[in-house]
C-alpha positions as CSV (number, residue, x, y, z in Angstrom):
1,X,-3.3,1.6,39.2
2,X,-5.2,0.2,36.3
3,X,-4.6,1.5,32.9
4,X,-7.4,2.3,30.6
5,X,-7.8,0.1,27.5
6,X,-8.6,2.8,25.0
7,X,-8.3,2.9,21.2
8,X,-4.9,3.8,19.8
9,X,-4.6,6.4,17.1
10,X,-3.8,5.0,13.6
11,X,-0.2,5.8,12.6
12,X,-0.1,3.5,9.6
13,X,-2.5,2.8,6.7
14,X,-2.8,-0.2,4.4
15,X,-2.6,0.6,0.7
16,X,-2.5,-1.5,-2.5
17,X,0.1,-1.2,-5.2
18,X,-1.7,-1.5,-8.5
19,X,0.0,-2.3,-11.9
20,X,-0.5,0.6,-14.3
21,X,-0.5,-1.6,-17.4
22,X,-2.9,-4.4,-16.2
23,X,-4.7,-2.8,-13.3
24,X,-4.0,-5.8,-11.1
25,X,-3.7,-5.4,-7.3
26,X,-0.3,-7.2,-6.9
27,X,0.9,-5.9,-3.5
28,X,-0.4,-4.6,-0.2
29,X,1.8,-2.6,2.1
30,X,1.5,-0.7,5.3
31,X,2.9,2.8,5.4
32,X,2.8,6.0,7.5
33,X,-0.1,8.4,7.0
34,X,0.3,11.3,4.7
35,X,3.0,12.0,2.1
36,X,2.7,11.7,-1.6
37,X,1.5,8.7,-3.6
38,X,4.0,5.9,-4.0
39,X,5.1,5.1,-7.6
40,X,7.6,2.3,-8.0
41,X,8.7,-0.5,-10.3
42,X,7.6,-3.9,-9.0
43,X,7.2,-7.3,-10.6
44,X,3.9,-8.0,-12.3
45,X,3.2,-11.8,-12.4
46,X,0.8,-11.6,-15.3
47,X,3.2,-9.8,-17.6
48,X,6.2,-11.5,-16.1
49,X,8.3,-8.4,-16.0
50,X,8.8,-5.2,-13.9
51,X,6.2,-2.5,-14.4
52,X,5.3,0.8,-12.7
53,X,2.9,0.3,-9.8
54,X,1.0,3.1,-8.1
55,X,-0.6,3.4,-4.7
56,X,-4.3,3.0,-4.3
57,X,-6.2,3.2,-1.0
58,X,-8.7,0.5,0.1
């Protein structure tokens, strides 16, 4: 039996992590759909220190 080559449902989405202080798009991540917005401390190369980054969709 031949299987159909159909489209798969999206279970993950690509989002950007944006620095709150500079507005730079420093990271892209893939995460599961839904849930609340990510908010985490990550390294900002422009400021050369860790700052709060928030999730922003494409």
